[in-house]
PyMOL commands that place a pseudoatom at each C-alpha (Angstrom):
pseudoatom trace, name=CA, resn=UNK, resi=1, chain=A, elem=C, hetatm=0, pos=[-32.542, 3.523, 62.191]
pseudoatom trace, name=CA, resn=UNK, resi=2, chain=A, elem=C, hetatm=0, pos=[-31.109, 6.867, 63.321]
pseudoatom trace, name=CA, resn=UNK, resi=3, chain=A, elem=C, hetatm=0, pos=[-30.252, 5.389, 66.726]
pseudoatom trace, name=CA, resn=UNK, resi=4, chain=A, elem=C, hetatm=0, pos=[-28.287, 2.586, 65.049]
pseudoatom trace, name=CA, resn=UNK, resi=5, chain=A, elem=C, hetatm=0, pos=[-26.372, 5.081, 62.916]
pseudoatom trace, name=CA, resn=UNK, resi=6, chain=A, elem=C, hetatm=0, pos=[-25.554, 7.218, 65.952]
pseudoatom trace, name=CA, resn=UNK, resi=7, chain=A, elem=C, hetatm=0, pos=[-24.442, 4.158, 67.933]
pseudoatom trace, name=CA, resn=UNK, resi=8, chain=A, elem=C, hetatm=0, pos=[-22.140, 2.944, 65.172]
pseudoatom trace, name=CA, resn=UNK, resi=9, chain=A, elem=C, hetatm=0, pos=[-20.787, 6.464, 64.773]
pseudoatom trace, name=CA, resn=UNK, resi=10, chain=A, elem=C, hetatm=0, pos=[-19.963, 6.616, 68.481]
pseudoatom trace, name=CA, resn=UNK, resi=11, chain=A, elem=C, hetatm=0, pos=[-18.339, 3.180, 68.322]
pseudoatom trace, name=CA, resn=UNK, resi=12, chain=A, elem=C, hetatm=0, pos=[-16.149, 4.167, 65.374]
pseudoatom trace, name=CA, resn=UNK, resi=13, chain=A, elem=C, hetatm=0, pos=[-14.980, 7.400, 67.050]
pseudoatom trace, name=CA, resn=UNK, resi=14, chain=A, elem=C, hetatm=0, pos=[-14.290, 5.617, 70.353]
pseudoatom trace, name=CA, resn=UNK, resi=15, chain=A, elem=C, hetatm=0, pos=[-12.366, 2.859, 68.546]
pseudoatom trace, name=CA, resn=UNK, resi=16, chain=A, elem=C, hetatm=0, pos=[-10.247, 5.351, 66.607]
pseudoatom trace, name=CA, resn=UNK, resi=17, chain=A, elem=C, hetatm=0, pos=[-9.283, 7.415, 69.652]
pseudoatom trace, name=CA, resn=UNK, resi=18, chain=A, elem=C, hetatm=0, pos=[-8.675, 4.488, 72.028]
pseudoatom trace, name=CA, resn=UNK, resi=19, chain=A, elem=C, hetatm=0, pos=[-6.832, 2.417, 69.403]
pseudoatom trace, name=CA, resn=UNK, resi=20, chain=A, elem=C, hetatm=0, pos=[-4.679, 5.452, 68.661]
pseudoatom trace, name=CA, resn=UNK, resi=21, chain=A, elem=C, hetatm=0, pos=[-3.854, 5.882, 72.335]
pseudoatom trace, name=CA, resn=UNK, resi=22, chain=A, elem=C, hetatm=0, pos=[-3.022, 2.191, 72.644]
pseudoatom trace, name=CA, resn=UNK, resi=23, chain=A, elem=C, hetatm=0, pos=[-0.735, 2.394, 69.601]
pseudoatom trace, name=CA, resn=UNK, resi=24, chain=A, elem=C, hetatm=0, pos=[0.899, 5.522, 71.028]
pseudoatom trace, name=CA, resn=UNK, resi=25, chain=A, elem=C, hetatm=0, pos=[1.812, 3.749, 74.259]
pseudoatom trace, name=CA, resn=UNK, resi=26, chain=A, elem=C, hetatm=0, pos=[3.105, 0.665, 72.425]
pseudoatom trace, name=CA, resn=UNK, resi=27, chain=A, elem=C, hetatm=0, pos=[5.183, 2.806, 70.093]
pseudoatom trace, name=CA, resn=UNK, resi=28, chain=A, elem=C, hetatm=0, pos=[6.688, 4.880, 72.895]
pseudoatom trace, name=CA, resn=UNK, resi=29, chain=A, elem=C, hetatm=0, pos=[7.606, 1.766, 74.890]
pseudoatom trace, name=CA, resn=UNK, resi=30, chain=A, elem=C, hetatm=0, pos=[9.194, 0.143, 71.839]
pseudoatom trace, name=CA, resn=UNK, resi=31, chain=A, elem=C, hetatm=0, pos=[11.074, 3.335, 70.940]
pseudoatom trace, name=CA, resn=UNK, resi=32, chain=A, elem=C, hetatm=0, pos=[13.353, 2.839, 73.933]
pseudoatom trace, name=CA, resn=UNK, resi=33, chain=A, elem=C, hetatm=0, pos=[14.616, -0.497, 72.603]
pseudoatom trace, name=CA, resn=UNK, resi=34, chain=A, elem=C, hetatm=0, pos=[17.507, -1.376, 70.352]
pseudoatom trace, name=CA, resn=UNK, resi=35, chain=A, elem=C, hetatm=0, pos=[16.445, -1.004, 66.672]
pseudoatom trace, name=CA, resn=UNK, resi=36, chain=A, elem=C, hetatm=0, pos=[16.371, -4.749, 65.967]
pseudoatom trace, name=CA, resn=UNK, resi=37, chain=A, elem=C, hetatm=0, pos=[13.956, -5.366, 68.867]
pseudoatom trace, name=CA, resn=UNK, resi=38, chain=A, elem=C, hetatm=0, pos=[11.449, -2.584, 68.208]
pseudoatom trace, name=CA, resn=UNK, resi=39, chain=A, elem=C, hetatm=0, pos=[9.441, -4.413, 65.552]
pseudoatom trace, name=CA, resn=UNK, resi=40, chain=A, elem=C, hetatm=0, pos=[9.138, -7.506, 67.770]
pseudoatom trace, name=CA, resn=UNK, resi=41, chain=A, elem=C, hetatm=0, pos=[7.887, -5.414, 70.695]
pseudoatom trace, name=CA, resn=UNK, resi=42, chain=A, elem=C, hetatm=0, pos=[5.343, -3.568, 68.536]
pseudoatom trace, name=CA, resn=UNK, resi=43, chain=A, elem=C, hetatm=0, pos=[4.004, -6.834, 67.063]
pseudoatom trace, name=CA, resn=UNK, resi=44, chain=A, elem=C, hetatm=0, pos=[3.810, -8.313, 70.578]
pseudoatom trace, name=CA, resn=UNK, resi=45, chain=A, elem=C, hetatm=0, pos=[1.871, -5.275, 71.781]
pseudoatom trace, name=CA, resn=UNK, resi=46, chain=A, elem=C, hetatm=0, pos=[-0.594, -5.398, 68.891]
pseudoatom trace, name=CA, resn=UNK, resi=47, chain=A, elem=C, hetatm=0, pos=[-1.238, -9.143, 69.329]
pseudoatom trace, name=CA, resn=UNK, resi=48, chain=A, elem=C, hetatm=0, pos=[-1.738, -8.850, 73.099]
pseudoatom trace, name=CA, resn=UNK, resi=49, chain=A, elem=C, hetatm=0, pos=[-4.072, -5.869, 72.621]
pseudoatom trace, name=CA, resn=UNK, resi=50, chain=A, elem=C, hetatm=0, pos=[-6.168, -7.838, 70.126]
pseudoatom trace, name=CA, resn=UNK, resi=51, chain=A, elem=C, hetatm=0, pos=[-6.356, -10.940, 72.349]
pseudoatom trace, name=CA, resn=UNK, resi=52, chain=A, elem=C, hetatm=0, pos=[-7.291, -8.892, 75.412]
pseudoatom trace, name=CA, resn=UNK, resi=53, chain=A, elem=C, hetatm=0, pos=[-10.113, -7.197, 73.540]
pseudoatom trace, name=CA, resn=UNK, resi=54, chain=A, elem=C, hetatm=0, pos=[-11.523, -10.613, 72.622]
pseudoatom trace, name=CA, resn=UNK, resi=55, chain=A, elem=C, hetatm=0, pos=[-11.229, -11.902, 76.203]
pseudoatom trace, name=CA, resn=UNK, resi=56, chain=A, elem=C, hetatm=0, pos=[-12.769, -8.779, 77.738]
pseudoatom trace, name=CA, resn=UNK, resi=57, chain=A, elem=C, hetatm=0, pos=[-15.550, -8.767, 75.132]
pseudoatom trace, name=CA, resn=UNK, resi=58, chain=A, elem=C, hetatm=0, pos=[-16.529, -12.321, 76.093]
pseudoatom trace, name=CA, resn=UNK, resi=59, chain=A, elem=C, hetatm=0, pos=[-17.150, -11.285, 79.687]
pseudoatom trace, name=CA, resn=UNK, resi=60, chain=A, elem=C, hetatm=0, pos=[-18.003, -7.576, 79.423]
pseudoatom trace, name=CA, resn=UNK, resi=61, chain=A, elem=C, hetatm=0, pos=[-21.732, -7.887, 78.703]
pseudoatom trace, name=CA, resn=UNK, resi=62, chain=A, elem=C, hetatm=0, pos=[-22.290, -10.309, 81.576]
pseudoatom trace, name=CA, resn=UNK, resi=63, chain=A, elem=C, hetatm=0, pos=[-20.171, -8.287, 83.971]
pseudoatom trace, name=CA, resn=UNK, resi=64, chain=A, elem=C, hetatm=0, pos=[-22.019, -5.054, 83.148]
pseudoatom trace, name=CA, resn=UNK, resi=65, chain=A, elem=C, hetatm=0, pos=[-25.245, -6.873, 84.013]
pseudoatom trace, name=CA, resn=UNK, resi=66, chain=A, elem=C, hetatm=0, pos=[-24.107, -7.285, 87.637]
pseudoatom trace, name=CA, resn=UNK, resi=67, chain=A, elem=C, hetatm=0, pos=[-25.571, -4.534, 89.859]
pseudoatom trace, name=CA, resn=UNK, resi=68, chain=A, elem=C, hetatm=0, pos=[-22.932, -1.943, 90.681]
pseudoatom trace, name=CA, resn=UNK, resi=69, chain=A, elem=C, hetatm=0, pos=[-20.424, -2.861, 87.980]
pseudoatom trace, name=CA, resn=UNK, resi=70, chain=A, elem=C, hetatm=0, pos=[-22.019, -0.534, 85.449]
pseudoatom trace, name=CA, resn=UNK, resi=71, chain=A, elem=C, hetatm=0, pos=[-21.285, 2.267, 87.901]
pseudoatom trace, name=CA, resn=UNK, resi=72, chain=A, elem=C, hetatm=0, pos=[-17.693, 1.039, 88.318]
pseudoatom trace, name=CA, resn=UNK, resi=73, chain=A, elem=C, hetatm=0, pos=[-17.343, 0.946, 84.538]
pseudoatom trace, name=CA, resn=UNK, resi=74, chain=A, elem=C, hetatm=0, pos=[-18.564, 4.529, 84.333]
pseudoatom trace, name=CA, resn=UNK, resi=75, chain=A, elem=C, hetatm=0, pos=[-15.960, 5.648, 86.874]
pseudoatom trace, name=CA, resn=UNK, resi=76, chain=A, elem=C, hetatm=0, pos=[-13.236, 3.886, 84.862]
pseudoatom trace, name=CA, resn=UNK, resi=77, chain=A, elem=C, hetatm=0, pos=[-14.366, 5.685, 81.723]
pseudoatom trace, name=CA, resn=UNK, resi=78, chain=A, elem=C, hetatm=0, pos=[-14.344, 9.013, 83.578]
pseudoatom trace, name=CA, resn=UNK, resi=79, chain=A, elem=C, hetatm=0, pos=[-10.697, 8.294, 84.404]
pseudoatom trace, name=CA, resn=UNK, resi=80, chain=A, elem=C, hetatm=0, pos=[-10.029, 7.539, 80.721]
pseudoatom trace, name=CA, resn=UNK, resi=81, chain=A, elem=C, hetatm=0, pos=[-11.658, 10.846, 79.790]
pseudoatom trace, name=CA, resn=UNK, resi=82, chain=A, elem=C, hetatm=0, pos=[-9.490, 12.731, 82.258]
pseudoatom trace, name=CA, resn=UNK, resi=83, chain=A, elem=C, hetatm=0, pos=[-6.332, 11.039, 80.948]
pseudoatom trace, name=CA, resn=UNK, resi=84, chain=A, elem=C, hetatm=0, pos=[-7.342, 11.749, 77.348]
pseudoatom trace, name=CA, resn=UNK, resi=85, chain=A, elem=C, hetatm=0, pos=[-8.051, 15.384, 78.224]
pseudoatom trace, name=CA, resn=UNK, resi=86, chain=A, elem=C, hetatm=0, pos=[-4.549, 15.768, 79.683]
pseudoatom trace, name=CA, resn=UNK, resi=87, chain=A, elem=C, hetatm=0, pos=[-3.040, 14.131, 76.594]
pseudoatom trace, name=CA, resn=UNK, resi=88, chain=A, elem=C, hetatm=0, pos=[-4.886, 16.486, 74.249]
pseudoatom trace, name=CA, resn=UNK, resi=89, chain=A, elem=C, hetatm=0, pos=[-3.911, 19.548, 76.299]
pseudoatom trace, name=CA, resn=UNK, resi=90, chain=A, elem=C, hetatm=0, pos=[-0.253, 18.526, 76.287]
pseudoatom trace, name=CA, resn=UNK, resi=91, chain=A, elem=C, hetatm=0, pos=[-0.378, 17.630, 72.562]
pseudoatom trace, name=CA, resn=UNK, resi=92, chain=A, elem=C, hetatm=0, pos=[1.167, 14.275, 73.431]
pseudoatom trace, name=CA, resn=UNK, resi=93, chain=A, elem=C, hetatm=0, pos=[0.284, 12.625, 70.110]
pseudoatom trace, name=CA, resn=UNK, resi=94, chain=A, elem=C, hetatm=0, pos=[2.269, 15.200, 68.138]
pseudoatom trace, name=CA, resn=UNK, resi=95, chain=A, elem=C, hetatm=0, pos=[5.187, 14.988, 70.570]
pseudoatom trace, name=CA, resn=UNK, resi=96, chain=A, elem=C, hetatm=0, pos=[5.165, 11.197, 70.384]
pseudoatom trace, name=CA, resn=UNK, resi=97, chain=A, elem=C, hetatm=0, pos=[5.076, 11.283, 66.574]
pseudoatom trace, name=CA, resn=UNK, resi=98, chain=A, elem=C, hetatm=0, pos=[8.066, 13.645, 66.497]
pseudoatom trace, name=CA, resn=UNK, resi=99, chain=A, elem=C, hetatm=0, pos=[10.009, 11.481, 68.940]
pseudoatom trace, name=CA, resn=UNK, resi=100, chain=A, elem=C, hetatm=0, pos=[9.305, 8.292, 67.008]
pseudoatom trace, name=CA, resn=UNK, resi=101, chain=A, elem=C, hetatm=0, pos=[10.143, 9.833, 63.632]
pseudoatom trace, name=CA, resn=UNK, resi=102, chain=A, elem=C, hetatm=0, pos=[13.308, 11.541, 64.840]
pseudoatom trace, name=CA, resn=UNK, resi=103, chain=A, elem=C, hetatm=0, pos=[14.589, 8.592, 66.849]
pseudoatom trace, name=CA, resn=UNK, resi=104, chain=A, elem=C, hetatm=0, pos=[18.197, 7.774, 65.947]
pseudoatom trace, name=CA, resn=UNK, resi=105, chain=A, elem=C, hetatm=0, pos=[18.155, 4.241, 64.572]
pseudoatom trace, name=CA, resn=UNK, resi=106, chain=A, elem=C, hetatm=0, pos=[21.577, 3.428, 65.986]
pseudoatom trace, name=CA, resn=UNK, resi=107, chain=A, elem=C, hetatm=0, pos=[20.995, 5.187, 69.293]
pseudoatom trace, name=CA, resn=UNK, resi=108, chain=A, elem=C, hetatm=0, pos=[21.678, 3.386, 72.542]
pseudoatom trace, name=CA, resn=UNK, resi=109, chain=A, elem=C, hetatm=0, pos=[18.664, 1.472, 73.917]
pseudoatom trace, name=CA, resn=UNK, resi=110, chain=A, elem=C, hetatm=0, pos=[17.039, 3.065, 76.972]
pseudoatom trace, name=CA, resn=UNK, resi=111, chain=A, elem=C, hetatm=0, pos=[15.344, -0.135, 78.234]
pseudoatom trace, name=CA, resn=UNK, resi=112, chain=A, elem=C, hetatm=0, pos=[15.513, -3.901, 77.912]
pseudoatom trace, name=CA, resn=UNK, resi=113, chain=A, elem=C, hetatm=0, pos=[13.066, -6.000, 75.891]
pseudoatom trace, name=CA, resn=UNK, resi=114, chain=A, elem=C, hetatm=0, pos=[11.632, -7.414, 79.129]
pseudoatom trace, name=CA, resn=UNK, resi=115, chain=A, elem=C, hetatm=0, pos=[10.990, -3.928, 80.527]
pseudoatom trace, name=CA, resn=UNK, resi=116, chain=A, elem=C, hetatm=0, pos=[9.318, -2.838, 77.297]
pseudoatom trace, name=CA, resn=UNK, resi=117, chain=A, elem=C, hetatm=0, pos=[7.097, -5.936, 77.105]
pseudoatom trace, name=CA, resn=UNK, resi=118, chain=A, elem=C, hetatm=0, pos=[5.975, -5.493, 80.724]
pseudoatom trace, name=CA, resn=UNK, resi=119, chain=A, elem=C, hetatm=0, pos=[5.119, -1.822, 80.106]
pseudoatom trace, name=CA, resn=UNK, resi=120, chain=A, elem=C, hetatm=0, pos=[3.283, -2.704, 76.880]
pseudoatom trace, name=CA, resn=UNK, resi=121, chain=A, elem=C, hetatm=0, pos=[1.286, -5.505, 78.534]
pseudoatom trace, name=CA, resn=UNK, resi=122, chain=A, elem=C, hetatm=0, pos=[0.169, -3.289, 81.430]
pseudoatom trace, name=CA, resn=UNK, resi=123, chain=A, elem=C, hetatm=0, pos=[-0.871, -0.566, 78.998]
pseudoatom trace, name=CA, resn=UNK, resi=124, chain=A, elem=C, hetatm=0, pos=[-2.668, -3.087, 76.788]
pseudoatom trace, name=CA, resn=UNK, resi=125, chain=A, elem=C, hetatm=0, pos=[-4.708, -4.411, 79.712]
pseudoatom trace, name=CA, resn=UNK, resi=126, chain=A, elem=C, hetatm=0, pos=[-5.841, -0.917, 80.662]
pseudoatom trace, name=CA, resn=UNK, resi=127, chain=A, elem=C, hetatm=0, pos=[-6.549, 0.332, 77.145]
pseudoatom trace, name=CA, resn=UNK, resi=128, chain=A, elem=C, hetatm=0, pos=[-8.270, -2.893, 76.031]
pseudoatom trace, name=CA, resn=UNK, resi=129, chain=A, elem=C, hetatm=0, pos=[-10.566, -2.813, 79.062]
pseudoatom trace, name=CA, resn=UNK, resi=130, chain=A, elem=C, hetatm=0, pos=[-11.399, 0.834, 78.394]
pseudoatom trace, name=CA, resn=UNK, resi=131, chain=A, elem=C, hetatm=0, pos=[-12.145, 0.086, 74.734]
pseudoatom trace, name=CA, resn=UNK, resi=132, chain=A, elem=C, hetatm=0, pos=[-14.386, -2.878, 75.559]
pseudoatom trace, name=CA, resn=UNK, resi=133, chain=A, elem=C, hetatm=0, pos=[-16.241, -0.941, 78.271]
pseudoatom trace, name=CA, resn=UNK, resi=134, chain=A, elem=C, hetatm=0, pos=[-16.943, 1.936, 75.891]
pseudoatom trace, name=CA, resn=UNK, resi=135, chain=A, elem=C, hetatm=0, pos=[-18.141, -0.299, 73.051]
pseudoatom trace, name=CA, resn=UNK, resi=136, chain=A, elem=C, hetatm=0, pos=[-20.190, -2.542, 75.377]
pseudoatom trace, name=CA, resn=UNK, resi=137, chain=A, elem=C, hetatm=0, pos=[-21.893, 0.501, 76.903]
pseudoatom trace, name=CA, resn=UNK, resi=138, chain=A, elem=C, hetatm=0, pos=[-22.777, 1.914, 73.478]
pseudoatom trace, name=CA, resn=UNK, resi=139, chain=A, elem=C, hetatm=0, pos=[-23.927, -1.505, 72.222]
pseudoatom trace, name=CA, resn=UNK, resi=140, chain=A, elem=C, hetatm=0, pos=[-26.170, -1.858, 75.317]
pseudoatom trace, name=CA, resn=UNK, resi=141, chain=A, elem=C, hetatm=0, pos=[-26.663, -5.603, 74.975]
pseudoatom trace, name=CA, resn=UNK, resi=142, chain=A, elem=C, hetatm=0, pos=[-26.695, -5.671, 71.161]
pseudoatom trace, name=CA, resn=UNK, resi=143, chain=A, elem=C, hetatm=0, pos=[-24.250, -8.484, 70.374]
pseudoatom trace, name=CA, resn=UNK, resi=144, chain=A, elem=C, hetatm=0, pos=[-23.943, -7.450, 66.721]
pseudoatom trace, name=CA, resn=UNK, resi=145, chain=A, elem=C, hetatm=0, pos=[-22.801, -3.937, 67.643]
pseudoatom trace, name=CA, resn=UNK, resi=146, chain=A, elem=C, hetatm=0, pos=[-20.404, -5.362, 70.237]
pseudoatom trace, name=CA, resn=UNK, resi=147, chain=A, elem=C, hetatm=0, pos=[-18.829, -7.789, 67.759]
pseudoatom trace, name=CA, resn=UNK, resi=148, chain=A, elem=C, hetatm=0, pos=[-18.554, -5.159, 65.012]
pseudoatom trace, name=CA, resn=UNK, resi=149, chain=A, elem=C, hetatm=0, pos=[-17.170, -2.575, 67.437]
pseudoatom trace, name=CA, resn=UNK, resi=150, chain=A, elem=C, hetatm=0, pos=[-14.495, -4.839, 68.880]
pseudoatom trace, name=CA, resn=UNK, resi=151, chain=A, elem=C, hetatm=0, pos=[-13.715, -6.327, 65.478]
pseudoatom trace, name=CA, resn=UNK, resi=152, chain=A, elem=C, hetatm=0, pos=[-13.123, -2.816, 64.153]
pseudoatom trace, name=CA, resn=UNK, resi=153, chain=A, elem=C, hetatm=0, pos=[-10.902, -1.989, 67.141]
pseudoatom trace, name=CA, resn=UNK, resi=154, chain=A, elem=C, hetatm=0, pos=[-8.763, -5.071, 66.484]
pseudoatom trace, name=CA, resn=UNK, resi=155, chain=A, elem=C, hetatm=0, pos=[-8.486, -4.273, 62.759]
pseudoatom trace, name=CA, resn=UNK, resi=156, chain=A, elem=C, hetatm=0, pos=[-7.469, -0.688, 63.544]
pseudoatom trace, name=CA, resn=UNK, resi=157, chain=A, elem=C, hetatm=0, pos=[-4.811, -1.910, 65.962]
pseudoatom trace, name=CA, resn=UNK, resi=158, chain=A, elem=C, hetatm=0, pos=[-3.487, -4.446, 63.450]
pseudoatom trace, name=CA, resn=UNK, resi=159, chain=A, elem=C, hetatm=0, pos=[-3.456, -2.432, 60.239]
pseudoatom trace, name=CA, resn=UNK, resi=160, chain=A, elem=C, hetatm=0, pos=[-3.957, 1.272, 60.895]
pseudoatom trace, name=CA, resn=UNK, resi=161, chain=A, elem=C, hetatm=0, pos=[-2.374, 2.066, 64.278]
pseudoatom trace, name=CA, resn=UNK, resi=162, chain=A, elem=C, hetatm=0, pos=[0.449, 4.209, 62.876]
pseudoatom trace, name=CA, resn=UNK, resi=163, chain=A, elem=C, hetatm=0, pos=[-1.915, 6.070, 60.539]
pseudoatom trace, name=CA, resn=UNK, resi=164, chain=A, elem=C, hetatm=0, pos=[-4.305, 6.768, 63.417]
pseudoatom trace, name=CA, resn=UNK, resi=165, chain=A, elem=C, hetatm=0, pos=[-1.439, 8.156, 65.529]
pseudoatom trace, name=CA, resn=UNK, resi=166, chain=A, elem=C, hetatm=0, pos=[-0.524, 10.545, 62.704]
pseudoatom trace, name=CA, resn=UNK, resi=167, chain=A, elem=C, hetatm=0, pos=[-4.161, 11.610, 62.246]
pseudoatom trace, name=CA, resn=UNK, resi=168, chain=A, elem=C, hetatm=0, pos=[-4.586, 12.312, 65.960]
pseudoatom trace, name=CA, resn=UNK, resi=169, chain=A, elem=C, hetatm=0, pos=[-1.327, 14.282, 65.964]
pseudoatom trace, name=CA, resn=UNK, resi=170, chain=A, elem=C, hetatm=0, pos=[-2.234, 16.397, 62.940]
pseudoatom trace, name=CA, resn=UNK, resi=171, chain=A, elem=C, hetatm=0, pos=[-5.963, 16.828, 63.570]
pseudoatom trace, name=CA, resn=UNK, resi=172, chain=A, elem=C, hetatm=0, pos=[-6.497, 17.335, 67.327]
pseudoatom trace, name=CA, resn=UNK, resi=173, chain=A, elem=C, hetatm=0, pos=[-10.231, 17.904, 66.795]
pseudoatom trace, name=CA, resn=UNK, resi=174, chain=A, elem=C, hetatm=0, pos=[-10.586, 14.138, 66.263]
pseudoatom trace, name=CA, resn=UNK, resi=175, chain=A, elem=C, hetatm=0, pos=[-9.312, 13.590, 69.795]
pseudoatom trace, name=CA, resn=UNK, resi=176, chain=A, elem=C, hetatm=0, pos=[-11.654, 16.271, 71.141]
pseudoatom trace, name=CA, resn=UNK, resi=177, chain=A, elem=C, hetatm=0, pos=[-14.581, 14.587, 69.358]
pseudoatom trace, name=CA, resn=UNK, resi=178, chain=A, elem=C, hetatm=0, pos=[-13.522, 11.267, 70.876]
pseudoatom trace, name=CA, resn=UNK, resi=179, chain=A, elem=C, hetatm=0, pos=[-13.388, 12.873, 74.309]
pseudoatom trace, name=CA, resn=UNK, resi=180, chain=A, elem=C, hetatm=0, pos=[-16.950, 14.199, 73.898]
pseudoatom trace, name=CA, resn=UNK, resi=181, chain=A, elem=C, hetatm=0, pos=[-18.198, 10.757, 72.829]
pseudoatom trace, name=CA, resn=UNK, resi=182, chain=A, elem=C, hetatm=0, pos=[-16.475, 9.008, 75.733]
pseudoatom trace, name=CA, resn=UNK, resi=183, chain=A, elem=C, hetatm=0, pos=[-17.803, 11.578, 78.207]
pseudoatom trace, name=CA, resn=UNK, resi=184, chain=A, elem=C, hetatm=0, pos=[-21.325, 11.031, 76.897]
pseudoatom trace, name=CA, resn=UNK, resi=185, chain=A, elem=C, hetatm=0, pos=[-20.923, 7.246, 77.201]
pseudoatom trace, name=CA, resn=UNK, resi=186, chain=A, elem=C, hetatm=0, pos=[-19.478, 7.576, 80.707]
pseudoatom trace, name=CA, resn=UNK, resi=187, chain=A, elem=C, hetatm=0, pos=[-22.300, 9.873, 81.856]
pseudoatom trace, name=CA, resn=UNK, resi=188, chain=A, elem=C, hetatm=0, pos=[-24.927, 7.532, 80.418]
pseudoatom trace, name=CA, resn=UNK, resi=189, chain=A, elem=C, hetatm=0, pos=[-23.270, 4.547, 82.123]
pseudoatom trace, name=CA, resn=UNK, resi=190, chain=A, elem=C, hetatm=0, pos=[-23.100, 6.508, 85.373]
pseudoatom trace, name=CA, resn=UNK, resi=191, chain=A, elem=C, hetatm=0, pos=[-26.812, 7.359, 85.209]
pseudoatom trace, name=CA, resn=UNK, resi=192, chain=A, elem=C, hetatm=0, pos=[-27.806, 3.798, 84.354]
pseudoatom trace, name=CA, resn=UNK, resi=193, chain=A, elem=C, hetatm=0, pos=[-25.441, 2.446, 86.994]
pseudoatom trace, name=CA, resn=UNK, resi=194, chain=A, elem=C, hetatm=0, pos=[-27.479, 4.307, 89.609]
pseudoatom trace, name=CA, resn=UNK, resi=195, chain=A, elem=C, hetatm=0, pos=[-31.048, 4.431, 88.286]
pseudoatom trace, name=CA, resn=UNK, resi=196, chain=A, elem=C, hetatm=0, pos=[-31.457, 1.489, 85.887]
pseudoatom trace, name=CA, resn=UNK, resi=197, chain=A, elem=C, hetatm=0, pos=[-34.389, -0.657, 87.029]
pseudoatom trace, name=CA, resn=UNK, resi=198, chain=A, elem=C, hetatm=0, pos=[-32.510, -3.900, 86.319]
pseudoatom trace, name=CA, resn=UNK, resi=199, chain=A, elem=C, hetatm=0, pos=[-28.815, -3.288, 86.925]
pseudoatom trace, name=CA, resn=UNK, resi=200, chain=A, elem=C, hetatm=0, pos=[-28.766, 0.026, 88.794]
pseudoatom trace, name=CA, resn=UNK, resi=201, chain=A, elem=C, hetatm=0, pos=[-27.401, 0.227, 92.298]
pseudoatom trace, name=CA, resn=UNK, resi=202, chain=A, elem=C, hetatm=0, pos=[-30.675, 1.727, 93.620]
pseudoatom trace, name=CA, resn=UNK, resi=203, chain=A, elem=C, hetatm=0, pos=[-32.694, -1.201, 92.253]
pseudoatom trace, name=CA, resn=UNK, resi=204, chain=A, elem=C, hetatm=0, pos=[-30.280, -3.608, 93.955]
pseudoatom trace, name=CA, resn=UNK, resi=205, chain=A, elem=C, hetatm=0, pos=[-30.526, -1.763, 97.275]
pseudoatom trace, name=CA, resn=UNK, resi=206, chain=A, elem=C, hetatm=0, pos=[-34.326, -1.795, 97.079]
pseudoatom trace, name=CA, resn=UNK, resi=207, chain=A, elem=C, hetatm=0, pos=[-34.433, -5.515, 96.263]
pseudoatom trace, name=CA, resn=UNK, resi=208, chain=A, elem=C, hetatm=0, pos=[-32.112, -6.163, 99.181]
pseudoatom trace, name=CA, resn=UNK, resi=209, chain=A, elem=C, hetatm=0, pos=[-34.431, -4.200, 101.466]
pseudoatom trace, name=CA, resn=UNK, resi=210, chain=A, elem=C, hetatm=0, pos=[-31.715, -1.673, 102.307]
pseudoatom trace, name=CA, resn=UNK, resi=211, chain=A, elem=C, hetatm=0, pos=[-33.783, 1.251, 101.073]
pseudoatom trace, name=CA, resn=UNK, resi=212, chain=A, elem=C, hetatm=0, pos=[-37.502, 1.719, 100.548]
pseudoatom trace, name=CA, resn=UNK, resi=213, chain=A, elem=C, hetatm=0, pos=[-39.187, 1.998, 97.170]
pseudoatom trace, name=CA, resn=UNK, resi=214, chain=A, elem=C, hetatm=0, pos=[-40.511, 5.220, 95.807]
pseudoatom trace, name=CA, resn=UNK, resi=215, chain=A, elem=C, hetatm=0, pos=[-44.166, 5.670, 96.710]
for i in range(1, 215): cmd.bond("trace and resi %d" % i, "trace and resi %d" % (i + 1))
show_as sticks, trace
zoom trace
């Protein structure tokens, strides 16, 4: 019971932090557009982020079962942790909130709609993959936790993205807590990616006869 509570707690924290980061990137990309195009770009970004999370969720569990990919997933999450650490240190959420709130509505656009949509799509792919990897690693094959975790992420993106951005800007400790959770998940994935008897890289090398078993 306690393990389930801890897992769901980790999933919620990871969803909040990663959904907030995704919303931050979408908002900053849309902020450079003409006022009448911003809402369209933000809606596009939210829809693409939701769809990508569904697509990645459908394949994540099977992919993480392939020897070596759990280790690759861990390295990707380490990169996410490093990026999040730099964001927290630079207080980027607060800066982004100030820029978005103080943006002159009739200011000249700094980018075209096409440029903004390309930037948003690239960011969505990266952030959606990170979110799915984190939730799939915490769920550890439990389809119910995976569905709930990704469903929550999509709901947060759709209905609470702006609120989450403001929370992360005003309460940096939430981001630090998210960083700790993601680091823990990444370290656990890294360990399992090497030593897991089923999907670890050492088990694969032994089964392939490339290294000897432990006597």
